[in-house]
N, C-alpha and C positions, 0 to 999 in steps of 0.2 A: 364402412362406419356410419352413426347417425351422425348428424348436426347437435351441436351443444343444446343442452337442456335451460341456459339460460338465452334470455332476451336480448334483444339487441339494446335495448335501455339499461337493463342492470350491466350489463360489459360496459357501457359507456360509462354510469357511475362507480364501476369500480376502477377503472381504468385512470381514474384520477389521482388514486392513490401512487407514493411513492411504491419504486419496484419492489423494494425490500418490504414494502408491505403486503403488496400484491400476491408478492410469493409466499406470505401468510396464507392467503385466500385460497391459492392453487393448492397449497397442502392440505389443508380442510377439505378440501373436494375430492384431492387423490384419496385422503384417509376415509372418507364418507364412503366413496364408493367400493373401498375395499371391504368395509365394515356389510356392506350390501349387500356382497357375493354372497351365492348361497353356498352353505356348508364350510365356510371360512369365516367363524366366528370369532377367533382371536386372532388368528393373522394369515392374510389374502395371500393365496398362491402367485397372485400379480402383484411383484416387489414394485415400492414407491422408486422412483429413482430423480431424486432431487440433486439437480446439478444448478439448482440456483445462488449458491453461496460461496464464496472463493474460498473455505476454509479446507485446506489440505488435507489427505487421509495418510500423509507421509510425516515422521517424524524425524529428527536427527539426533540416534541415541547417542554416538560417541560423544558428543560434550554434554549431554544430562549425564551421562555416566561418569565423567570429568567432573560434572559439578555435584553429582552426589559423593565420589571418594572424596574431594575437598571438605564435604560437609564434615565426613568421618575426620580428618587430618585436624578440621576447626572444632572442635569437639574435643578435641583430644587435646589442644593448645591451651582451651577453656578449663579443662580439669586439672590441667597440669598446673594451673594458677591458684584453684582454691575448689577444692574438691570437700563435697560433702551431698545427702542424698538430695539426687536430680537441682545441684546446685554449683555452679562453676564460675568461674570470674574471665575477665576480658583479655582476651590473647596477647602476650609480650611481642614485641617488635625483634628486639635484642635478639640475635641469633634464629630467628623464625625460617628462616633459609635452611640453616643447617639441622635443624630438627624435623623440618621437609624432610631434606635427603635421608634422615635415617626411618623417618616412616615409610618413606618409599620403599627400601630397603628390608623392613620389618613386616610389608604387608605388599609382596608381589602380587600377589593372585585377588589383591581386592579391585572388581572391575574398576574401569576407569583410571586408575592409577596412573597407568605408562603413558597414557593421554594426555592426562592433566602434566604430568613433568614434561612430555613433549612440550606441551604449550606454553609453560613457564619457561622453559630453557630459549624455545625461540622467541619469546618476547623478551627475554634480558637480551639475547642477542641482535634483535632488529631493532628495539627500542632505547637498549643501553640504560635499562634500568638498575637500581640497584636492588640486590636478591632479596635483603632483609625487607628491606621498602616495599616490594612487589608481595611476597609473600606473604606480609601481614596485611597490605591493604586487602588481599583475595580471603585471608582467613576469617581478619575483624568482619568484613563484608559482608560473609556468608553467613557468619554468624548475627549480624544485624542487632547488634549492641551499640550501636551510636547512630546520631543522626548524618545525612549524608554532609560530606564536609570536604570538597567546595558543593555548595549546594547544588550547582549548577553540573557538574559532573567529577567524578573521583579522577583524581590527576592521574593513575596509571592507566584506568579503562578510557579515558578521552584518548588518550595517546592509540590506543589499539585501537579502539574504534576509529578514529582519524586514518590511519594504517589500513582498514578493512576497506573501507570506503575509497580511497586512494585506489587499491588494487581494483574494487568492485564496482564503483561507481565511476572512478576517473580512469579506468583503462589503466591504470600504473601511472599516469603523466598527470600528476595533481599541479592545480597551481601552484608558485611560489608562495604565495601568501598564504599564512596558517586559516585553515578552518577550524573556529570555536565550534564544541558542542554541545547542548542541552540536550541530556537524555528524558525522556519522557513515558510516560504510560501508552505506548503503542502509536501508531500514526494519525489513528483521530485525534488524541489528545495535541498532538502538534498542532493540526489544522485549526484546531480551536484556539491554543493559546496564541498562533501567529494573526489570525481575524483580530483578535479581542485589542493584542498590544499594539497592532497598525491602528488600531481605531484609540485605544486609549493614548498613543502618543501621537495623535494629532496627523500621523502619515495617511490615514484613508479618514474619510467624514462620511457622514449619511447623504447618502445619493447622488458618491461620487462613479464616477466610470470602469468600471472592472472589466476582462475579458476572461474568458473560457475556451480551452481547446476542448472543441465536443467530437466524440462523444467523449464524455468524462465521467469519472465516477460521482452517484449520485450527489452524496455532502455539499459537494463541491457547487453543484447546481442551487440547492435548497437553502445553503447558508445565507447567500448572498440576499436571496429572499425576504429573510425575518425583517421583522420589524425593527430591529437593533441596528440593519444594516441600510437595507431597500437601495440596494447597489443598481444603476444602470448598466447592467450586463449587454456585453459584446458577444457575441457567438463566432467565436475563429472555428468553420466545419471542417471535417474533413470529406469533402466531397468529391473525389478525384474517381474516377471510373479507369480498371486495368483494360476493360474491354466491355462490349456491349453487355451489360447484367451480372458484371461480375466488380464488385466494389472495393477499390482499392484502401481507403480508408486513409488517403493521404491529404494533406495542407496545399490547396494551389496557391500562387502566388498572391492573387487576389485577395485572401482570406489572409494570408498572413499580415499583409500589409495594413490591416485594421490597425496593428498595433503600433502605426507608427502616428496614430493620433494622439500628441503629448495631453489629447485630456484622459487619454487610459492609462490610469497612474499601477494599474495589479493585472498580470494574466499568470492563470493559474491551468496549470497540465499536471496528466500523469502522466508518466515516462519510463515505461512502454504502458501503451494507451489502455484504459479500461473503459468499456471491453474490448475493442478490436484488438489490444496486446501486441501492438507496433511501437518500438522504439521509434524516435525521431529522426526524420531522414535528415543528413547530412545539408541539405540544401536547404531546408527551414530553419537548421539550425545556424546557418551561416546568415541567412535572410534577417534573422530573429539579433544576431549578433551586428548589423548593418543597421538595424532600427536602432538600437541602443548607442551605438556609434555616431549617428546621425540623428534624427528627426526627434526621438522620444529616450534622449539618453537617462532619465530619470525612473524608466520603465521598471517595477518590480514585478519579479519574476518568482513565483511558489510552483516550485519542480516536486512532485511527488512520486517517487523511484524506487517503491516496495516493489517492483519488478525486474528492475533491472539486471539479475544476477543469472535471468534466464535467456540473456540475450549474448552470444559469443563478442567480445569487443564493444560492449556497451560504456559509452562516454556521454554523464550525465551534463545536460546545459548548464549546471553550476560549476562545472570545469570550463565551459568554452566564454561563460557571462558571469564573472566568477562573482564583480561587483554587485552587481544587481540582484544576484538570487539568493533566495531560502530556499537549500533542501531538506526536503523531509525521506528518512527511510524507517521502515520498519523490518522487522526480523520476522514477522509473523507467517510469511508464506514460505518464504526458501527453508526455513529451519521444521515450520511444521508446529508450529509457537502460538498460537491468537492466544491463547490462553494466560501466559505471561505477560502480555502488554510490554512488547517492549521496542521502544521506537527512538529518532533522535532529530533534532531540529541541525542542520549545520549553517553557519554566515562566517564571511571570510572576514577577517579582521578589518582591513578595506573592506567598506561596502557603501555603498549610494545613502540605506538606511541612517545610519549615523549621522551623515553629511546632512540629509533632510533635516534631520532631530537638529541639530546646530543651526540651521538657517531658518528655524521657526520664528515667528516674530515676538518680540518681548513678553506679550501679555502669555501667550502660548509657553514660553518657557519657564515662566514664573507658575503657571499651574501645575507645570512637572517638577519644578522645584519642588514643590508645596507635595504633590503625589509621592516625591520619591525621597523626601528630605528626610527621613526616620533613618535612613539607610546608609546614610553618607554624608558626611559635613559640604560635599562637593556632587551632588545629585546631578547636575550636568554634566558631569563626564561618565556617567552610565551607559556603559554602552547598550545597544537595544536587545543584543543575547543575553545579557542580565536582567535586563527590565523585562523581558518573557518569563523568568524563574521568578523576579518577585510579583509579576502580576497575576503568575498560575496559582500564587497564595494570599493576592489580594493585598499585596506588600505588607500589610500589617503580619503578614504570617510567613516572611521571608525568611524568620532564620528557622523553619523545619521545611523549608521547600525541598525537592530534589527527588528524583524515582526512589526507590528503595532501593538498599545496598546488594539485597540478594539478587535480584535483578538486572542490577550493573553488573555482577558478578557474570550472571549467565549469559550477560550481552557479551562481556569480554570473550567468554572461553568459547562461545559460537564464533564471534570474530576471527582468534585463536586459530581455531579448528579448520576454518576455510582456508587462513592462509598456510596450513601443513597440505601435504600431498593428499590426505585422507580428506579432508573438506574439500580439494578439488574435484577428485573422483567422485566424492556425495554430490557436488554438483551439476556435475556432466550425467549421474544417473537420473536426477530428478528431472534435467533437461528432458530426457531420452522419454522420460517416463510422459510428460505430458504432450512429446513429440507423437509417439505413438498414439494416443487417446484420440489426437488431432485426428490422424488416418485413418481409424475406425470411425471417428464421426462421419468424415467426410465421404467415405466407403457406404456406410448405410444409407447417409441421406441422397447420397446420387448429386453432390452439391459440388460446384468450383469454386475456390480461393485464389486471389492472388499469390503468386509466389512473390516470399517476399526475405531475405536473407535477417531481417530485425526484427520476425516473427518472434515473440513469447512463448506461445502458445499455452499462455495459461488461462486464458478465455477465447473465445471466440464470438464474434458477433455474424451471422448469416439474415442478408436483406431477403426476408421474404419475396418480396414485391419486385426486389430483382432478377432474382429465381425466376418470376412467375412469367416476367416478361423476356428471360432467356430461353426458356423454355418453350414457352408458348408463344408468346408475342404480347405485343400492347392490347391487346381486346381483355385478353385474360387478366392481365394487372388491372384494368379498367374494371373488370368486371368484382375483381377482388375488393375495390374500392370503395366500388359503389354498394355493393351490397352487404358487407361487413366490418365490424370493427377491426384494428388494429392488431388488437389483443386477442380475437376469437381463435388464433390457432393455438392459443398458450391454454385457452379454457376447454380447448377441444382436446388438448395433450393430457392435461390434467384428470378430465372425466373420463376419457378413453383409454387411456394407457398407464395412466399416476406417473407422468414425466412431468415434474415440476422444471419450466426454465423462467428467466426474466426477459421482460418486454425491453426491447431496445431501446423504447423510445423516454423511457423512464432516466435516461443518459444522454438524453437531448442527442439521441442518434438518431437512423431514421425510424419512423413510426412503426412499420413492418419488419422492423426486424428483432431477434431474438440474441440474448447473451447466453451462452452455456459457457459454465465451468469446466474447466478441463483437470481440474484440480481434485475433486472431491469422489469420485467413485469410482469404481474397479474400471480396469480398461475395456472390458466386454463389454461392460454396462453401456459405455459411449456407442459402440455399434449398436446395441439394441436404439437407443435414442435416435440413433441418426435412422432406422430403419422406420420408428413410429414418427419422425418428422418427414420424411417423405412418404410414406402413407396416409397422413392428414393433407400434406398438400395434395396427393391424388385425388382425393375425396373433393377438395377444390374444384380440381380442373373437371373431373366427371360432373360435379354440379355446373360447371359452367357449360359443357358441352351438352348437359341436359336443355338447360337454359336455349341455346341456341337452335333446338332441333323443331 
């Protein structure tokens, strides 16, 4: 294959972009090449394979059917109260459960009704709900005819999601202390709210030192650089190798030890990681526990655990260090529901943040009392989890805060589905899908990765420079570094094969690494991507041999 038509200077300029913006450039290149191919005016015979974004190509159909079945029942409840052309009333609470039972008997063939009935029965049994209260919350909320009350999260929904997190994020061994939840518009909103409220409450200040466990999801890199924050960022790097040329993507003890510095106020991690897709090792978790128990007791931890369900026996650091940790979880990847925007922030009631707020100097307390004074006569007693809610609506609009109620119902049904046998079968099925895709990618690319039982397989990060050294030695690796930009392989892939990947350097990984999403293409597409990646790699090797002749 020929070299890319882009100059090294052009590639250098594009490499400054965020990987997600650079991805759009690769898409443009791939599409432009397709349009230029002879005889392919409308659609190129060479399919563009975009493995640059983590939007899964599967959806959980069962809980969605249950949601739609609930919608029909909810409408019947509305029409029961007030019937006119396209006009109904607010569903009533008294007798709601009995009417639901009757509706199930009357509509046995309605898609989703059987699963909905199972979900409700399971929730009542496990959480001890009053059936009328619970059915009414589901019914009224799916209609969406009221503001969220409580604004942070619906009462039954919070208990259900707490149970889901206890099973899936805490390996059915949750801490004894209560985990309070704030339902948010996906994990991205949760990230924004956390950074904003930590600043608003004086827990973090502009220029403070924070740590990132890298590689990491790019916004965790870019947000601290904004002029709002300008944090002094310490990078805890996953720099261990399993063997020569094979990255382990694990954190050595000396890197984790950076968190022992009391000047490090906060550490952010994605667990399992993005892009390496590995759950935190027990060794690193234990080291962080020891740091919190010793030299840095006020270290705050933000853990983004969206991929936790893809690892057997996953246990969040929020379960191991509950007092110091803010848990972020999103339903988007597991259930194929990125468009629903379903996420939560979890914070245990006994936590360091509330203690730090209580210990602020009088001037800061006075400032915060004024900020939250319109909400209560005792603003100093507002917990941080509730301050997050108020801050999400600039405090003044706190009375209209909260995630939309139909979204909270969908979140509840996704959670209840997981807790049933059907949901567990679904979980194992999607795990098998991403594992199969990883095997096919590696088969095509002829590359080796470290064996790791905590691999989520949602993404894979491949270090091309390490692979170059493993296959052809250090001279070949040095040749690549001297003659090409780290993103040159991605330009070649887009231009020559219409394959779109992301640059690992944009996630604070090795500059010559690439991220492949294993979630969003058909299985055999990953075999094709692997073949294309190996062909590009072989082209570089041939150029190297020619240069030595």
